[in-house]
C-alpha positions, 0 to 999 in steps of 0.5 A: 668216475667223473664221466657221470658228473660230466654227463650230468652237466651235460644233460642239463645244459642240452635240456636248457637248450632244448627248451630255450631253442624250441627244438624237436626231438634231439637225434644226436650230441656231438662232443669234442673231449680233450685226451688230457681230460682222462675221460673213458668215451665208452663210460661217457657214452653208457651213462648218457645212454642211461641217464634220465632225460626229457622226451626231447632228449630221450632218443639221443646218441652221444657222439664223442670225438677225442682231441689230442692233447686238448683240455677242453670239453665243449658241446659241438652241435645238436642235430633235431628234427622238427617237432 
């Protein structure tokens, strides 16, 4: 189950971005994932939901889009509210 490792890395990246960009609370995280990465969206979403996060990320929802034949995983964007 490499989904947990991916979520761990994703949360680390998001935490750093939230601090460096001085954002408010993150509402959603959009993630494009290539189908060839063999990632199960439901497992990713569940891991993200239950993974420990800072106050800025604690209510964030993971929204995944599967890309046919792609091999990359990337953070597409972060929507946030003013602090």
